[in-house]
Backbone as CSV, one residue per row, in Angstrom:
resi,resn,N_x,N_y,N_z,CA_x,CA_y,CA_z,C_x,C_y,C_z
1,UNK,32.403,-25.417,-34.705,32.644,-24.261,-33.621,31.789,-23.090,-33.972
2,UNK,31.945,-22.558,-35.144,31.251,-21.296,-35.622,29.745,-21.725,-35.714
3,UNK,29.236,-22.836,-35.870,27.953,-23.319,-35.854,27.068,-23.136,-34.554
4,UNK,28.115,-23.495,-33.545,27.630,-23.612,-32.077,27.739,-21.954,-31.762
5,UNK,28.691,-21.290,-32.029,28.685,-19.865,-31.620,27.439,-18.990,-32.295
6,UNK,27.258,-19.463,-33.659,26.002,-18.716,-34.306,24.579,-19.116,-33.564
7,UNK,24.471,-20.219,-33.160,23.419,-20.551,-32.477,23.247,-19.895,-31.027
8,UNK,24.498,-19.879,-30.296,24.607,-18.989,-29.080,24.141,-17.654,-29.421
9,UNK,24.704,-17.065,-30.237,24.387,-15.765,-30.555,22.988,-15.541,-30.902
10,UNK,22.311,-16.300,-31.833,20.980,-16.179,-32.130,19.991,-16.229,-30.808
11,UNK,20.417,-17.197,-29.924,19.628,-17.396,-28.604,19.844,-16.124,-28.056
12,UNK,20.926,-15.650,-27.667,21.120,-14.303,-26.923,20.348,-13.303,-27.428
13,UNK,20.360,-13.179,-28.766,19.669,-11.834,-29.449,17.913,-12.226,-29.091
14,UNK,17.468,-13.410,-28.997,16.304,-13.821,-28.923,15.922,-13.535,-27.481
15,UNK,16.653,-13.848,-26.656,16.453,-13.624,-25.157,16.328,-12.108,-24.897
16,UNK,17.301,-11.401,-25.452,17.221,-10.050,-25.313,15.926,-9.292,-25.987
17,UNK,15.558,-9.661,-27.040,14.287,-9.297,-27.751,13.222,-9.419,-26.586
18,UNK,12.994,-10.518,-26.015,11.986,-10.891,-25.328,12.153,-10.477,-23.713
19,UNK,13.043,-9.843,-23.522,13.263,-9.154,-22.031,12.281,-7.986,-21.953
20,UNK,11.930,-7.844,-20.756,10.930,-6.568,-20.417,11.765,-5.427,-20.410
21,UNK,11.569,-4.511,-21.368,12.564,-3.198,-21.316,11.548,-2.114,-20.468
22,UNK,12.199,-1.398,-19.694,11.372,-0.287,-19.280,10.594,0.586,-20.068
23,UNK,9.557,1.047,-19.626,8.790,1.972,-20.711,9.458,3.348,-20.701
24,UNK,9.389,3.893,-21.765,9.987,5.156,-22.002,8.966,6.281,-21.596
25,UNK,9.446,7.208,-20.727,8.557,8.032,-20.507,7.943,8.902,-21.395
26,UNK,6.755,9.247,-21.362,6.018,9.979,-22.339,6.387,11.417,-22.240
27,UNK,6.880,11.827,-23.575,7.661,13.291,-23.436,6.723,14.510,-23.062
28,UNK,5.318,14.423,-23.068,4.652,15.676,-22.771,4.545,15.460,-21.206
29,UNK,4.272,14.350,-20.864,3.874,14.553,-19.125,4.917,14.022,-18.496
30,UNK,6.177,13.286,-18.932,7.327,12.606,-18.217,6.847,11.584,-17.348
31,UNK,5.645,10.979,-17.562,5.258,9.935,-17.011,5.361,8.677,-17.775
32,UNK,4.969,7.490,-17.210,5.275,6.174,-17.790,3.888,5.613,-17.997
33,UNK,3.709,5.535,-19.396,2.463,4.909,-19.966,1.899,3.478,-19.097
34,UNK,3.223,2.727,-19.337,2.735,1.462,-18.714,2.397,1.372,-17.276
35,UNK,3.084,2.237,-16.667,2.705,2.221,-15.276,1.348,2.955,-15.158
36,UNK,1.111,3.943,-15.886,-0.339,4.494,-16.098,-1.483,3.794,-16.213
37,UNK,-1.218,2.891,-17.102,-2.239,1.720,-17.599,-2.663,0.948,-16.267
38,UNK,-1.612,0.506,-15.541,-1.865,-0.246,-14.346,-2.587,0.529,-13.404
39,UNK,-2.331,1.993,-13.424,-2.892,2.727,-12.294,-4.391,3.117,-12.781
40,UNK,-4.643,3.314,-13.869,-6.158,3.236,-14.269,-6.919,2.236,-13.967
41,UNK,-6.341,1.016,-13.818,-6.992,-0.196,-13.831,-7.088,-0.329,-12.160
42,UNK,-6.121,-0.229,-11.520,-6.115,-0.017,-10.008,-7.125,0.838,-9.386
43,UNK,-7.163,1.968,-9.946,-7.882,3.018,-9.157,-9.547,3.023,-9.709
44,UNK,-9.564,1.843,-10.502,-11.011,1.641,-10.887,-11.645,2.599,-12.014
45,UNK,-10.817,3.239,-12.573,-11.378,4.181,-13.724,-12.250,3.473,-14.580
46,UNK,-12.087,2.486,-14.713,-12.899,1.576,-15.685,-14.526,1.365,-15.365
47,UNK,-14.581,1.744,-14.049,-15.881,1.469,-13.445,-17.060,2.716,-13.989
48,UNK,-16.172,3.741,-14.514,-16.989,5.053,-15.193,-16.645,5.271,-16.440
49,UNK,-15.482,4.953,-17.059,-14.938,5.481,-18.154,-14.823,4.200,-19.457
50,UNK,-14.938,4.597,-20.477,-14.440,3.680,-21.530,-12.962,4.200,-21.913
51,UNK,-12.071,3.083,-21.527,-10.770,3.362,-21.704,-10.142,2.236,-22.709
52,UNK,-9.283,2.705,-23.657,-8.776,1.791,-24.496,-7.647,1.098,-23.925
53,UNK,-7.543,-0.245,-24.173,-6.521,-1.114,-23.531,-6.735,-1.559,-22.076
54,UNK,-7.871,-1.262,-21.441,-8.036,-1.540,-20.024,-9.145,-2.465,-19.954
55,UNK,-8.924,-3.663,-19.369,-9.907,-4.613,-19.303,-11.374,-4.184,-18.690
56,UNK,-12.367,-4.532,-19.347,-13.774,-4.278,-18.955,-13.846,-2.767,-18.672
57,UNK,-13.200,-1.861,-19.442,-13.265,-0.491,-19.487,-14.347,0.012,-20.412
58,UNK,-15.678,-0.465,-20.122,-16.550,0.131,-21.186,-17.727,0.750,-20.770
59,UNK,-17.484,1.153,-19.413,-18.667,2.016,-18.892,-18.943,3.190,-19.562
60,UNK,-19.981,3.659,-19.404,-20.555,5.080,-19.969,-20.974,5.967,-18.935
61,UNK,-20.677,5.872,-17.670,-21.131,6.453,-16.712,-20.534,8.148,-16.899
62,UNK,-19.057,8.083,-17.064,-18.262,9.142,-17.377,-17.831,9.288,-19.036
63,UNK,-17.461,10.356,-19.419,-17.041,10.215,-20.766,-15.812,9.277,-21.144
64,UNK,-15.910,8.669,-22.553,-14.890,7.738,-22.899,-13.424,8.728,-22.819
65,UNK,-12.415,8.066,-22.624,-11.052,8.603,-22.467,-10.353,8.273,-23.568
66,UNK,-10.689,7.945,-24.756,-9.984,7.658,-25.770,-9.856,8.908,-26.542
67,UNK,-8.669,9.243,-27.252,-8.487,10.347,-28.047,-8.672,11.583,-27.280
68,UNK,-8.093,11.555,-26.105,-8.147,12.537,-25.079,-7.210,13.937,-25.603
69,UNK,-6.207,13.335,-26.380,-5.299,14.596,-26.834,-5.919,15.560,-27.720
70,UNK,-7.061,15.064,-28.417,-7.701,15.953,-29.225,-8.754,16.929,-28.758
71,UNK,-9.104,16.574,-27.612,-10.199,17.316,-26.948,-9.653,18.867,-26.572
72,UNK,-10.418,19.885,-26.473,-10.081,21.272,-26.417,-10.179,21.563,-25.009
73,UNK,-11.129,20.924,-24.173,-11.309,21.142,-22.715,-11.203,19.757,-22.060
74,UNK,-10.974,20.065,-20.720,-10.938,18.833,-19.637,-12.098,19.188,-18.752
75,UNK,-13.147,18.255,-18.656,-14.377,18.706,-17.732,-15.142,19.710,-18.147
76,UNK,-14.716,20.173,-19.510,-15.814,21.202,-19.963,-15.261,22.506,-19.397
77,UNK,-14.404,22.592,-18.495,-13.913,23.902,-18.014,-12.455,24.212,-18.026
78,UNK,-11.517,23.302,-18.236,-10.189,23.574,-18.224,-9.656,23.475,-19.438
79,UNK,-8.914,24.414,-20.009,-8.586,24.445,-21.334,-7.382,23.104,-21.284
80,UNK,-7.431,22.552,-22.106,-6.608,21.191,-22.330,-5.113,21.385,-22.506
81,UNK,-4.413,21.138,-21.422,-2.978,20.933,-21.513,-2.554,20.016,-20.304
82,UNK,-1.288,19.557,-20.557,-0.758,18.350,-19.611,-1.050,18.694,-17.968
83,UNK,-0.670,19.996,-17.641,-0.733,20.309,-16.093,-2.285,20.299,-15.863
84,UNK,-3.194,20.858,-16.563,-4.630,20.655,-16.274,-5.247,19.422,-16.221
85,UNK,-4.790,18.407,-17.024,-5.333,17.026,-16.983,-4.703,16.337,-15.777
86,UNK,-3.627,16.669,-15.255,-3.047,16.315,-14.212,-3.737,16.667,-12.831
87,UNK,-4.016,18.072,-13.020,-4.851,18.681,-11.888,-6.131,17.999,-11.883
88,UNK,-6.897,17.644,-12.877,-8.249,17.124,-13.070,-8.133,15.749,-12.370
89,UNK,-7.064,15.004,-12.783,-7.008,13.580,-12.323,-6.797,13.558,-10.795
90,UNK,-6.136,14.672,-10.183,-5.679,14.525,-8.874,-6.851,15.054,-8.076
91,UNK,-7.409,16.362,-8.428,-8.382,16.904,-7.687,-9.622,17.423,-8.424
92,UNK,-10.494,16.698,-8.935,-11.735,16.939,-9.664,-12.639,17.705,-9.081
93,UNK,-12.671,17.694,-7.736,-13.592,18.320,-7.111,-13.094,19.651,-6.612
94,UNK,-11.974,20.111,-6.857,-11.416,21.506,-6.779,-11.574,22.214,-7.984
95,UNK,-11.658,21.438,-9.082,-11.855,22.114,-10.498,-13.554,22.283,-10.735
96,UNK,-14.289,21.252,-10.350,-15.628,21.276,-10.783,-16.365,20.859,-9.305
97,UNK,-16.694,21.810,-8.492,-17.215,21.451,-7.102,-18.671,20.522,-7.443
98,UNK,-18.843,19.406,-6.796,-20.010,18.515,-7.132,-20.012,17.626,-8.111
99,UNK,-19.019,17.376,-8.937,-18.781,16.590,-9.830,-18.940,15.271,-9.251
100,UNK,-19.309,14.403,-10.198,-19.549,12.829,-9.909,-18.103,12.112,-9.661
101,UNK,-17.016,12.709,-10.372,-15.611,12.221,-10.391,-15.091,12.386,-8.986
102,UNK,-14.744,11.138,-8.378,-14.253,11.140,-6.930,-12.831,11.616,-6.714
103,UNK,-12.872,12.041,-5.615,-11.299,12.199,-5.220,-10.602,11.004,-4.708
104,UNK,-9.653,10.680,-5.595,-9.141,9.161,-5.279,-7.721,9.172,-4.441
105,UNK,-7.282,10.227,-4.091,-5.899,10.317,-3.543,-4.682,9.928,-4.474
106,UNK,-4.860,10.255,-5.824,-3.791,10.080,-6.750,-2.796,11.050,-6.450
107,UNK,-1.485,10.418,-6.614,-0.284,11.277,-6.369,-0.001,12.162,-7.667
108,UNK,0.902,13.241,-7.535,1.475,13.857,-8.630,2.223,12.819,-9.679
109,UNK,2.746,11.937,-9.216,3.556,11.146,-10.185,2.631,10.249,-10.711
110,UNK,1.532,9.433,-9.957,0.611,8.725,-10.616,-0.246,9.283,-11.552
111,UNK,-0.635,10.552,-11.473,-1.313,11.356,-12.422,-0.593,11.467,-13.507
112,UNK,0.456,11.693,-13.407,1.518,11.846,-14.493,1.662,10.644,-15.450
113,UNK,1.661,9.330,-14.716,1.754,8.161,-15.494,0.231,7.880,-16.141
114,UNK,-0.714,8.214,-15.444,-2.267,7.920,-15.750,-2.401,8.974,-17.170
115,UNK,-1.977,10.041,-17.154,-2.005,11.098,-18.342,-1.127,10.457,-19.417
116,UNK,-0.020,10.236,-19.093,0.950,9.511,-20.311,0.296,8.141,-21.021
117,UNK,-0.309,7.356,-20.202,-1.037,6.295,-20.844,-2.356,6.743,-21.623
118,UNK,-3.018,7.829,-20.978,-4.092,8.294,-21.938,-3.641,8.971,-23.243
119,UNK,-2.663,9.583,-23.118,-2.103,10.439,-24.252,-1.423,9.439,-25.603
120,UNK,-1.010,8.159,-24.935,-0.466,7.170,-25.661,-1.645,6.681,-26.470
121,UNK,-2.665,6.697,-26.148,-3.866,5.835,-26.938,-4.393,6.833,-28.225
């Protein structure tokens, strides 16, 4: 009986380890990096940017988005902080009129998630 109990316990632990756990919010942005990754793909960010962890994200139209945390400025004009990154993602043409980066209709929550993913890389 203890052998059977041990096997059941091991199976339960294995299943628990394989279950999909919710992504932990990134502390700086409060966003969900897992959701941000999906949003970066859905909004087509890879068509212009190189983004680590996103399939086919190797374009060089816009700057690469790896190591974004270490950059001093966003779009060359905004001092780099979380709020400014979110602002840039949501409304790039308000920050830099005439920029090639399109207004995509990204919500505040989506921009937080996207920033969380970029910061996690």
